[in-house]
C-alpha positions as CSV (number, residue, x, y, z in Angstrom):
1,M,-15.6,4.8,-8.2
2,L,-13.1,4.5,-5.4
3,P,-9.3,4.0,-5.2
4,R,-8.3,0.8,-3.6
5,V,-5.7,2.6,-1.4
6,V,-6.1,6.1,0.0
7,A,-3.5,8.0,2.0
8,T,-4.3,10.1,5.0
9,P,-2.9,13.7,4.9
10,D,0.0,12.6,7.2
11,A,0.8,9.6,5.0
12,A,0.6,11.7,1.8
13,S,2.9,14.3,3.3
14,L,5.5,11.7,4.3
15,I,5.3,10.0,0.9
16,L,6.0,13.4,-0.7
17,K,9.0,14.0,1.6
18,L,10.4,10.5,0.8
19,Q,9.9,11.1,-3.0
20,E,11.9,14.3,-2.7
21,Q,14.7,12.4,-1.0
22,Y,14.7,9.1,-2.9
23,G,12.8,9.7,-6.1
24,P,10.0,7.4,-7.3
25,L,8.7,5.0,-4.6
26,S,6.8,1.7,-4.5
27,F,4.9,-0.1,-1.7
28,H,4.5,-3.7,-0.9
29,L,2.0,-5.0,1.7
30,S,4.0,-7.6,3.5
31,S,2.4,-10.8,4.7
32,G,4.9,-11.5,7.4
33,C,4.3,-13.6,10.5
34,C,5.7,-11.3,13.1
35,D,4.1,-7.9,12.3
36,G,1.2,-9.1,10.3
37,S,0.6,-7.3,7.1
38,V,2.4,-4.0,7.0
39,P,3.1,-1.6,4.1
40,M,6.8,-1.5,3.2
41,C,8.1,1.5,1.2
42,F,11.1,1.3,-1.1
43,P,12.8,3.3,-3.8
44,Q,11.1,2.1,-7.0
45,G,12.9,-0.9,-8.4
46,E,14.6,-1.8,-5.2
47,F,12.1,-4.4,-4.0
48,R,11.7,-7.3,-6.4
49,T,8.1,-8.4,-6.7
50,G,7.4,-12.1,-7.1
51,T,5.2,-14.1,-9.5
52,S,2.4,-14.1,-7.0
53,D,2.4,-10.3,-6.4
54,V,-0.2,-8.1,-8.0
55,L,-0.2,-4.4,-8.7
56,W,-3.2,-3.5,-6.6
57,A,-3.3,0.3,-6.7
58,E,-1.3,3.4,-7.0
59,V,-1.1,5.8,-4.0
60,E,0.4,9.2,-4.4
61,R,2.0,8.2,-7.8
62,A,3.6,5.1,-6.2
63,P,2.6,1.6,-7.2
64,F,1.2,-0.5,-4.3
65,Y,1.7,-4.3,-4.6
66,I,0.1,-7.1,-2.6
67,S,0.2,-10.9,-2.9
68,A,-2.5,-12.5,-5.0
69,A,-3.8,-14.3,-1.9
70,Q,-4.2,-11.0,-0.1
71,S,-5.8,-9.5,-3.2
72,E,-8.5,-12.2,-3.1
73,Y,-9.0,-11.8,0.6
74,L,-9.2,-8.0,0.4
75,A,-11.3,-7.9,-2.8
76,H,-14.1,-5.8,-1.1
77,T,-11.8,-3.7,1.1
78,Q,-10.3,-0.3,0.8
79,L,-7.0,0.3,2.5
80,I,-6.3,3.5,4.3
81,L,-2.5,4.2,4.4
82,D,-1.6,6.1,7.6
83,V,1.5,7.0,9.6
84,Q,2.5,6.1,13.2
85,L,5.3,8.0,14.9
86,G,8.0,6.2,16.9
87,E,11.2,4.1,16.6
88,F,10.7,1.1,14.5
89,D,12.9,-1.7,13.2
90,S,12.3,-2.2,9.5
91,F,13.8,-2.0,6.0
92,S,11.0,0.4,5.0
93,L,12.2,4.0,4.1
94,E,10.0,5.9,6.5
95,T,11.6,4.4,9.6
96,R,14.6,6.7,8.9
97,E,12.1,9.5,9.6
98,G,11.0,8.1,13.0
99,A,7.7,6.8,11.6
100,R,6.1,3.8,9.9
101,F,3.3,3.3,7.5
102,T,0.3,1.4,8.7
103,T,-3.0,0.4,7.1
104,R,-6.5,0.3,8.2
105,S,-9.2,-1.2,6.1
106,R,-12.9,-0.8,5.5
107,Y,-15.4,-2.8,3.5
108,L,-17.2,-1.3,0.5
109,T,-20.8,-0.4,1.3
110,A,-23.6,-1.9,-0.8
111,L,-24.1,1.4,-2.5
112,E,-20.4,1.6,-3.4
113,E,-20.5,-2.0,-4.7
114,A,-23.6,-1.1,-6.8
115,D,-21.7,2.0,-8.2
116,G,-19.0,-0.3,-9.6
117,G,-16.6,-0.4,-6.7
118,W,-13.0,0.3,-7.6
119,T,-11.5,2.6,-10.1
120,S,-9.6,-0.4,-11.5
121,A,-9.7,-4.1,-10.9
122,P,-6.7,-5.9,-9.5
123,E,-4.3,-6.9,-12.2
124,S,-3.3,-10.5,-12.7
125,P,-0.1,-11.7,-11.0
126,L,3.1,-10.2,-12.4
127,R,5.0,-12.6,-14.7
């Protein structure tokens, strides 16, 4: 069984650094028009999820939310959370470190699907 979101070593290291500075974190995969879908990182409780957001995974002890529409679209996809260095304009915590989180995705293989896919199914929208 596979996790829905996995962090690269660079992303895991940055998450740990941010957790040490800000405490528990949470992620939300935005569905913005300008940057496309980008993972946003916040101190836990600072970002208010909506009724159409679902808790899709946990990455490095941080909840990872996406919209219900994205959850349906990405149902057979694993997200790989990574880091890109540079100067970025965002409300996400990692930009203060001269970086931003990015995602890549990959489809489950037929064998992975046959083995049961994800460690947990997406939850229903938050209410």
